C-alpha positions as CSV (number, residue, x, y, z in Angstrom):
1,M,96.6,-3.2,-0.3
2,F,94.4,-5.2,2.1
3,F,97.4,-6.2,4.2
4,L,99.0,-2.8,4.1
5,I,96.0,-0.5,4.7
6,T,92.8,-2.3,5.7
7,L,94.1,-5.0,8.0
8,P,96.2,-2.7,10.3
9,I,93.2,-0.4,10.6
10,I,90.7,-3.1,11.6
11,A,93.2,-5.2,13.6
12,P,92.2,-3.8,17.0
13,A,88.5,-4.5,16.2
14,L,89.3,-8.1,15.1
15,V,91.2,-8.8,18.3
16,S,88.6,-7.3,20.6
17,G,85.9,-9.2,18.7
18,W,87.8,-12.5,19.1
19,L,88.2,-11.8,22.9
20,L,84.5,-11.0,23.3
21,A,83.5,-14.1,21.3
22,F,85.8,-16.3,23.4
23,T,84.4,-14.9,26.7
24,L,80.8,-15.2,25.6
25,S,81.3,-18.7,24.3
26,L,82.1,-19.8,27.9
27,D,78.7,-18.5,29.0
28,D,76.7,-20.5,26.6
29,V,76.3,-23.8,28.5
30,V,72.8,-24.3,27.3
31,I,73.7,-23.9,23.6
32,A,76.8,-26.1,24.1
33,S,74.7,-28.8,25.8
34,F,72.2,-28.9,22.8
35,V,74.9,-28.8,20.1
36,A,77.3,-31.3,21.7
37,G,76.8,-34.9,20.9
38,P,76.6,-37.7,23.4
39,D,80.3,-38.6,23.1
40,S,81.7,-35.1,23.1
41,T,82.2,-32.8,26.1
42,T,82.9,-29.1,25.5
43,L,84.8,-26.9,27.9
44,P,81.7,-25.0,29.2
45,I,79.9,-28.3,29.9
46,K,82.9,-29.7,31.7
47,V,83.2,-26.6,33.9
48,F,79.5,-26.5,34.6
49,S,79.4,-30.2,35.6
50,S,82.4,-29.8,37.8
51,V,80.9,-26.7,39.6
52,R,77.7,-28.6,40.3
53,L,79.7,-31.2,42.3
54,G,81.8,-28.6,44.1
55,V,84.5,-26.3,42.8
56,S,87.7,-28.2,42.5
57,P,91.2,-26.8,42.2
58,K,91.2,-27.8,38.5
59,I,88.4,-25.3,37.8
60,N,90.2,-22.6,39.7
61,A,93.4,-23.2,37.8
62,L,91.5,-23.2,34.5
63,A,89.9,-19.9,35.3
64,T,93.2,-18.4,36.3
65,L,94.8,-19.6,33.1
66,M,92.0,-18.1,31.0
67,I,92.1,-14.8,32.8
68,M,95.9,-14.7,32.4
69,A,95.7,-15.5,28.7
70,V,93.1,-12.7,28.0
71,S,95.1,-10.3,30.1
72,V,98.4,-11.0,28.3
73,A,96.6,-10.7,24.9
74,A,95.2,-7.3,26.0
75,V,98.5,-6.0,27.3
76,I,100.3,-7.1,24.1
77,G,97.7,-5.4,22.0
78,W,98.0,-2.2,24.1
79,W,101.8,-2.3,23.8
80,L,101.7,-2.7,20.0
81,M,99.3,0.2,19.7
82,F,101.4,2.3,22.0
83,R,104.5,1.5,20.0
84,E,102.8,2.3,16.7
85,D,101.5,5.6,18.1
86,Q,105.0,6.6,19.3
87,R,106.4,5.8,15.9
88,R,103.7,7.8,14.2
89,Q,104.4,10.8,16.4
90,R,108.1,10.6,15.8
91,D,107.6,10.5,12.1
92,M,105.3,13.5,12.3
93,Q,107.9,15.4,14.3
94,L,110.6,14.6,11.7
95,A,108.4,15.6,8.9
96,L,107.6,19.0,10.6
97,Q,111.3,19.6,11.2
98,E,112.2,18.9,7.6
99,N,109.4,21.2,6.2
100,G,109.8,23.9,8.8
């Protein structure tokens, strides 16, 4: 029942929460610098250290890829919701025609 009822209802909230958490995780350079060990480098720390020395084309390319990934995920989510809404409206029209 969870996969048939609950998960489809909360799926948009789960996806938007994931996108928000991903976006906010890039902003947490201070937390990442405290949590990361001396041998590990996280993405926000790498970006911040590169920006201090001057914005390189690598950082621009990374930002473009991240924006594209989030945009594609948002468009796919919109398309799936639109398709489901169209199917639901078609089913309602067929049910009304059968009963009326």
